[in-house]
C-alpha positions as CSV (number, residue, x, y, z in Angstrom):
1,M,0.0,0.0,0.0
2,G,2.9,2.4,0.7
3,I,1.5,4.2,3.6
4,L,3.5,4.8,6.8
5,A,2.1,6.4,9.9
6,F,4.3,7.6,12.7
7,F,2.9,8.5,16.1
8,D,4.4,10.5,19.0
9,I,3.7,8.8,22.4
10,D,3.1,11.2,25.3
11,N,-0.1,13.2,24.9
12,T,-0.8,11.6,21.6
13,L,-1.1,7.8,22.3
14,I,-1.0,8.0,26.1
15,Q,-1.4,10.6,28.8
16,S,2.0,11.9,29.7
17,S,4.0,9.7,32.0
18,S,5.2,11.3,35.2
19,G,7.4,8.3,36.0
20,H,9.4,8.9,32.8
21,M,10.5,12.3,34.1
22,E,11.1,10.9,37.6
23,A,13.6,8.4,36.1
24,L,15.3,11.2,34.2
25,L,15.7,13.4,37.3
26,Q,16.9,10.4,39.3
27,S,19.5,9.6,36.7
28,I,20.8,13.1,36.5
29,A,21.2,13.0,40.3
30,D,23.1,9.7,40.2
31,V,25.3,10.4,37.1
32,Y,26.0,14.1,37.5
33,G,25.7,14.3,41.3
34,L,23.2,17.2,41.0
35,T,19.7,17.5,42.2
36,V,17.7,19.5,39.6
37,R,14.2,20.6,38.9
38,L,12.3,19.9,35.7
39,D,10.5,23.2,35.6
40,V,13.7,25.2,34.9
41,I,12.9,24.5,31.2
42,N,9.8,24.0,29.1
43,H,10.5,20.3,28.2
44,H,7.4,19.5,26.3
45,G,8.2,18.3,22.8
46,M,11.9,17.8,23.5
47,T,13.8,14.6,23.1
48,D,15.2,13.0,26.3
49,Q,18.7,13.9,25.3
50,E,17.7,17.5,24.8
51,I,15.9,17.6,28.1
52,I,18.9,16.4,30.0
53,T,21.2,18.8,28.1
54,R,19.0,21.9,28.6
55,I,18.4,21.2,32.3
56,L,22.2,20.9,32.9
57,E,22.9,24.0,30.9
58,K,20.5,25.9,33.2
59,Y,22.6,24.7,36.1
60,E,25.8,25.9,34.4
61,I,27.3,22.4,33.8
62,D,29.8,22.7,31.0
63,E,29.2,21.1,27.6
64,T,32.2,18.7,27.9
65,T,30.9,17.3,31.1
66,I,27.4,17.0,29.8
67,S,28.5,15.2,26.7
68,A,30.9,12.9,28.5
69,R,28.3,11.6,31.0
70,L,25.3,11.7,28.7
71,P,25.6,8.0,27.6
72,E,25.7,6.9,31.2
73,C,22.7,9.0,32.1
74,M,20.8,7.6,29.1
75,A,21.7,4.0,30.2
76,S,20.5,4.7,33.7
77,M,17.1,6.0,32.8
78,P,15.5,2.8,31.4
79,R,16.8,0.8,34.4
80,K,15.1,3.2,36.8
81,Y,11.9,3.4,34.7
82,A,11.7,-0.4,34.5
83,R,11.1,-0.3,38.3
84,I,8.8,2.7,38.2
85,V,6.5,1.5,35.4
86,K,5.5,-1.6,37.4
87,S,3.4,0.6,39.6
88,E,2.7,3.4,37.2
89,K,-0.8,3.7,35.7
90,I,-0.4,4.3,31.9
91,V,-3.5,5.7,30.4
92,M,-4.2,5.2,26.7
93,M,-5.9,8.1,24.9
94,N,-9.4,7.5,23.7
95,G,-9.7,5.9,20.3
96,V,-6.1,4.8,20.0
97,F,-6.6,1.1,20.0
98,D,-9.4,1.1,17.5
99,L,-7.4,3.4,15.2
100,I,-4.1,1.5,15.2
101,S,-5.7,-1.9,14.9
102,T,-7.8,-0.6,11.9
103,L,-4.8,1.0,10.2
104,E,-2.9,-2.3,10.6
105,Q,-5.8,-4.2,9.0
106,H,-5.6,-1.8,6.1
107,G,-1.9,-2.6,5.6
108,V,-0.6,0.7,6.9
109,L,2.9,0.4,8.4
110,L,2.9,1.8,11.9
111,G,5.9,3.4,13.6
112,L,6.9,5.6,16.5
113,V,8.7,8.9,16.4
114,T,9.3,10.0,20.0
115,G,11.7,11.8,22.1
116,N,11.5,8.9,24.6
117,L,14.5,6.6,24.8
118,E,13.5,3.4,23.0
119,K,13.4,1.1,26.1
120,I,11.2,3.6,27.9
121,A,8.9,4.1,24.9
122,R,8.5,0.3,24.6
123,A,7.9,-0.2,28.3
124,K,5.1,2.3,28.3
125,L,3.4,0.8,25.3
126,K,3.9,-2.8,26.5
127,K,2.2,-1.9,29.8
128,I,-1.0,-1.1,27.9
129,G,-0.6,-3.9,25.2
130,I,0.0,-1.9,22.1
131,D,3.7,-2.1,21.6
132,R,3.3,-4.9,19.1
133,F,1.6,-2.6,16.5
134,F,4.6,-0.4,16.1
135,K,7.2,-2.1,13.9
136,I,9.8,0.6,13.6
137,G,10.7,4.0,14.9
138,G,13.0,6.8,15.7
139,F,13.7,7.4,19.4
140,G,15.3,9.8,21.8
141,S,18.1,7.3,22.2
142,D,19.0,7.6,18.5
143,H,19.6,11.4,18.3
144,I,19.0,14.7,20.1
145,S,17.2,16.1,17.0
146,R,13.6,15.2,16.5
147,T,13.9,15.9,12.7
148,N,16.7,13.3,12.6
149,L,14.5,10.9,14.5
150,V,11.9,11.1,11.6
151,K,14.6,10.5,9.1
152,I,16.0,7.5,11.0
153,A,12.6,6.0,11.3
154,I,12.0,6.3,7.5
155,Q,15.4,4.7,6.9
156,R,14.5,1.8,9.1
157,A,11.2,1.3,7.3
158,E,13.1,1.3,4.0
159,A,15.7,-1.2,5.3
160,R,13.3,-3.6,7.1
161,F,10.1,-3.4,5.1
162,N,11.4,-2.4,1.6
163,F,9.4,0.8,2.0
164,G,10.4,2.6,-1.1
165,S,10.0,5.9,-2.8
166,H,6.3,5.4,-3.9
167,R,4.9,6.1,-0.5
168,R,3.2,8.6,1.7
169,V,4.4,9.2,5.3
170,F,2.4,10.9,8.1
171,H,3.4,11.9,11.6
172,F,0.8,12.4,14.3
173,G,1.9,14.5,17.2
174,D,0.7,17.0,19.8
175,A,3.7,19.4,19.9
176,P,5.0,22.1,17.6
177,Q,8.3,20.2,17.5
178,D,6.5,17.2,16.0
179,M,5.1,19.4,13.2
180,K,8.4,21.1,12.5
181,A,10.3,17.8,12.4
182,G,7.7,16.4,10.0
183,R,8.0,19.3,7.6
184,E,11.8,19.3,7.8
185,A,11.9,15.6,7.0
186,G,9.5,16.0,4.1
187,I,6.5,14.1,5.5
188,V,3.0,15.1,6.3
189,P,2.5,16.4,9.9
190,I,-0.9,15.9,11.5
191,G,-1.4,17.9,14.6
192,V,-3.4,16.4,17.5
193,T,-4.7,18.9,20.1
194,S,-4.9,16.3,22.9
195,G,-1.8,17.8,24.6
196,L,-0.8,21.2,25.8
197,F,-0.7,23.0,22.5
198,T,-3.5,24.8,20.5
199,A,-4.5,24.2,16.9
200,D,-3.0,27.6,16.0
201,Q,0.4,26.7,17.6
202,L,0.5,23.4,15.7
203,T,-0.6,25.1,12.4
204,S,2.1,27.7,12.8
205,A,4.7,25.0,13.3
206,G,3.7,23.3,10.1
207,A,0.8,21.0,10.6
208,E,-1.0,20.1,7.4
209,K,-4.1,19.1,9.2
210,I,-5.4,19.4,12.8
211,I,-7.6,16.9,14.6
212,P,-8.8,17.1,18.2
213,D,-7.8,13.5,19.1
214,L,-7.5,10.0,17.6
215,K,-11.2,9.0,18.2
216,D,-12.5,9.4,14.6
217,T,-11.1,6.1,13.3
218,E,-13.0,6.1,10.0
219,G,-12.2,9.7,9.3
220,I,-8.5,9.3,10.0
221,V,-8.2,6.0,8.0
222,Q,-9.9,7.6,5.0
223,M,-7.7,10.6,5.3
224,L,-4.6,8.4,5.0
225,L,-6.0,6.1,2.3
226,K,-7.3,8.9,0.1
227,A,-4.0,10.8,0.4
228,N,-2.2,7.8,-1.1
229,L,-4.4,7.7,-4.2
230,P,-2.8,8.9,-7.5
């Protein structure tokens, strides 16, 4: 069919996970020896690598130190989150299961583009039983830049599923960074106003279409299928 649909996770597929940020702050404390606050930056829409980096910059940690210890910090986060997620309640957004199962039935290749580290992303989705739908992705563990995550995810689709040039790629997300990344990577950004950002903010960032949530399964499926027609 030649349709690939990427989804952001937090505030798109699920309600944002507080345990994820708890693991990040604990890892910064362990690796960098620094107790920090999340609210020193506006972290929404950032990749995990960017969140760590921007927080530490606010605390005047030098770039060399940040870079040298970043891999260790990123390795620590999934271990901490693996314990946290056991008791964390992950809430799936309304309409998500029906949409992704219907898209799969129509032969749409599903993937993730998320700032979450891959092990954390997968842990969240396994908890609610939908990880199996998403065959490939670009994750915060792959790169600090969300645009590069989109490109990496497309490359993986090409390599693993022979997803060639005759295709249409969509990215559903709730943040301006999702829309900007989609535009920069040459795919179709679909803004979902189920998070903290307004339709105007998402449109200004490059959204081709705005939807309130993922509940309109038939409408979304038809939007993707019709877009693929010659």
